[in-house]
N, C-alpha and C positions, 0 to 999 in steps of 0.2 A: 495622618491618615496614610492607609498600609501604599506602599507602591510596591507594583510589579515589576518584575524584570522580564525583558525580550525573549528572553531563553529558559528553558524550565531542565533541571538538571537531571530529569530522566523522562523515559515516554511511556505510554499507558502499552500494557500487555493485552494482547488478544481477551476479550472478554467471553462467560460463557452462553451457548444459545439457549439455556434454560433460566427460567427467571427463578426456577427452584434450586438450582445448581449453585452454590456461593463461591464466588468468586475468592482469591488467598490473597490477599497482599502482606509485604512487610517492610519495614525500611531498613537495612541493613546497616553494620558497622562503618560502611566507607561512603554511605551517604545515600548509595542507590537504591531506588526501588527496585524490587522483583515477588515476579507474582510462584506460585508453586500450584500445582495440580491435584495437591494430597491436603483434603480438606483436614486429616488431623492434624496438620501443623501449625497452620496460619490461615484463620476463616475471616471473610469477608462476607459480610450479608448482604450485600448490593448485586445487584445482579442486571446484566444487563441482554435485552432479547434479542439483542441485533446480531449478534454470533462476529463481528466486524472489529477485529485489530485497529488499538489507536495506535496514529505514530503521530499526536500533537500533542502539545502541552497539555496537562489536565483541564477540566474546562471550571474556574474555580471561582466564576460570578455567583451571587447572591441564590440559593434555591428554595423553593416555597417545600417547603418540610410540614409533614403532618404530626400532629404531638397525636399523643393515646388517650388525652384529654378533650380533645377535638380542636377545631381550627386549624390555620396554617400559616407559618412562619418565613417571610421572604428574607433571609439573614443567614447568613455561614457564619457557623458556631463549632469550629472543633473543640472536643473536653478530650485529653489525658486521666486517665485512672491507674490509680494503683494503690497497692493494698500492703500492710503488715498480714503475718501469720500467728493463728492463734484461735482461741473460744471465741475472742471476741474481739474480730479484727479492725486497727484501722486504716480506713481507708479516707485516701488523697484523692481531690478534684480539681482541675482548674478549665475553668469556659472564654476560651477566647472568639471572642466576635469581632471577626475580621470586620462585617460590614458599620459596626460603628464604633472597631478601634476600644474594646474597653476587654476586662479580663475579670473574670470573678472565681476566686478561688478560697476554697474549703476544706475540713479536714472533718470524718464522722467517724465516732467510734459505735462500730455496727454489729449486728449479730451475726449466725452462720447462714440465714437467708438472705442477708443484706437488702434489705425491705428500707431503710433509710437511704442507702444507695442510688436506690433504685428511682426514688420517692422523688431524689434530687434532681436525678437525670431526663424523670418526666418533666418533672416543673418545667425545671431553664432548658428542654428541648434543643438537643445540641445533632449537628447535622452529619458527624462523625465521631467515631469515637476510637482512643488510641489504647494501648497498653502495651506492656514491655514483652517483650519476646520469652519473657521466663512465662508468662501465663497461659502459652502454650506450648513450650518446649521443657521437658520431655511430654507432658499432656497438658489438655487442659484445665485449668484451672478453676475452683468455684466459681467465682464470682465471673469469669468470661462464660463458662455456662448459663448464668441465671443472666447476664443482660442478652445474651445473644440469642435466649430464649423468650424474654421479656419483650425486650426490643428489638424483634427482625426485622427490622426495615431500615435501622441503623447499619451503615458499614462500619466495620472494624477490623481497625488497621493495628499490625505489632509493630514498634520501634523497640531496637536494639535498647540492652540496656545500659551502655552506655552513656545518653545523651540523656537520662534521669536521674540528674544529678544536682542536688542540694546547693552548691558555690556556684553552676552557672545559673539556677533561677531565682538564686540571690541577685548575682549580675544584673540579668536579665531586668531585673524590679530595678535595682537601681540607675540603670540607662533608658529606661521605656514610663517608668511611672512621671506623672507630672513632677514638676522639683518641690514645689508643696507641699505633695505627698510619701514622697520619699522615706523620710524618718515614720512616720505613724503608720506606714504598709509593714516598713522592716519588724517594728515592734509588733505588730497585730499578728504578724507570720512567723513571729520568733517561737522555735519551739516545735512548730507544722512541717517537721521534713517532709514528710509525702505530699502535702501543699506545695510545698516549694516545687520537688523535684517535676511533679504534674505539670506546672505553669513552664519549665524548661525545658519537659519533651515537647509540649504544647509547640509552643515557639520553634524549636528544633523541626518539628515535623512542619509549618507552615515553611520557615525558610529553607529545607532539602526538598521538597514536595511539592509546592503552591508554588514557589519561586518570590515569596511576598515578604517584605522586608518593612518596618515602622521607622520612622522617627523616632530619632531621640528625644524622651520627654513627652511620647504625644497621646500616650494612653493613660484612661481613664483604669486604675486597679484597684480591688477593695477584696477585702477577706469577711467572709460572711460565714461568721460561727455556725454549728449546726442547733447550737442551745439559741432558748429567748422566742421558737418560733413553732405554729401548729402544724401538724403533718395531718392531711383528710386526707383518706384512703377515695381509692379510683370510685368506688361503688356511688359513695354519698357526694362527691363530684360531679358524678353526673345525674346523680339522681335531686340535689337543688341547680342543677343547668347554667353551673358557674362560670365554666367556661362556651358550651355548646349547647343550643336547643334541644331537645330530645326529640320535636316532630319533623325538623327541618334543617338540618346541618348549613346550609346558607342564610337563616335566619339569624338576624341577630338581637332577638327574643333572649336575651341569655344576662346574667348577671355582669358579664364580663363585657358585652355587648352594649348594654345602658350604659357603663362606667366611664365605656373605653371612648374618650374627646381628644386623648390625646395628639401630638404633631409630629413625633417622633417616634422613629422604630426604637429606639433608648427608654423612650417614655411609656408604651406601647408593654415593654415585656417587663417594665419595674411596676407595673398594674398589674398583670397577668398574675406572676410570682408572688406577688403580695394577698393576693386571692385563693391563689394556689398553695401558701405555705404564710396565711398569715400571720403577725407578731405579736406573740405575748410578754413584752414588757411597757409596764405603765409609762416608763419614760420615752420611748422611741413613739406610743400609741398618741401622746399627749402633746410630741413637738407635733406632731402631724394636725393632731383639733385644733390646735395652736394659727397653723400656718393656716388653712381650710376656714378659719374663723376670721383671720386677718383679712384673705381674698376676698371672702364674703363681704364685708361692708366696707371695702376698698375697693370700687369697680376699675377708678384707672389704672391702679398698679396691675388688677388680673389683666384686662384687655392690653396693657403696656406689653405684660409677659407672654401673652397670647400670640403680637405679632411678629413675634420672632421664632422664623420655622424650623431654622439652623441652629439651633443650639449647638451642638454637637460639633457643628463647620467654626461656630464662633470661640469656640474651647481650644479646637485646635488650631485656631489660625493665629490665639494669645498665646500661644505655645510654641507659635513658628516664628511669630515676631519676637519673642523673647531671645528665642536660640541666634537672630541674623546678630545681634547685637554684639555680643563677643566674637563676629567673622570682620563686622564694622570696625570693630575699636584695635583687632589683628592688626588688620591693614594700614593705621594708622601710618604715616612715614613713606609708606610707598612710593615706585618714581616710575616702575614702566606702565604703560598705558594699559595690559588687559587686565593688571590688578587694580590700577585709580578705576577700572570701568565697573568692574568687581564693588570696587568701596563703593560709588557713586550707587549704583542698583541695590547696595543692600544698606544704605543712607535710608533714617527715618524721618527725616526732610518732605 
């Protein structure tokens, strides 16, 4: 579970008086936050209409964000995006969900309109987007401009290029992924340079700007390939009422509303993602059908699983217990009262 420090590494600067004037945010190489009044340099699409300067630590609690597809999500998700240059750019993305302590990495071979990248952003619905400073210096990149135009309500922050490092991303995976998942994730992201760089940038931003850190081996990390899933266009999603009812946005009379009987935020996001980008792989679909069939035939197992409403916390607790044992064993043989007291606290008896 993420832990928040008592002090922030920076304080917020005055915000614009008009919601139509974009505030500008960047994280410089020394880890500080700076804001500029030059919209051509660094632009954030978040606007505060109060006009009051912020003096305290940024608000980092889960915010209610509205998806372009409809519906709201009370989760804080930071997404880092970077790209290669060329006719068919390769785009890396990393989504870090602070609310559920999970991360999704992906790398997409896109076209000049970045339709696949925009679709992925719309599906996973982040609350903030990070781009390298090179995306606005000396001028805005095409990707930056398209994200800004397509997702106008998402704040965009630029982060110094030094934080977008593959080595740092690999180290974060080694440190934060569940122990049993580390090797599999390293194999999955192998060769996906841009996705790994994005993971490094997103975690560095969370550390520097939000003053949040994660315990070792406490994060569920997965690599999500762009292949093997269907891309449904916006008009089709609306017409079929997959996520939102056309007559009433508050109504649950849509496919997602009817199917969503999940008990955790993570489960709700997985269901939403599967509806917006359904799998086309026979093996994946067959495993799901088999699991649903078994739970349908065995109600005892089904209701036993449904009784646990804090599955994410149980998983994190398991990882925390595993991390206690090395500390307990390392203090074997100590004699000072304080260290003995710490060892007794760490005892699993």
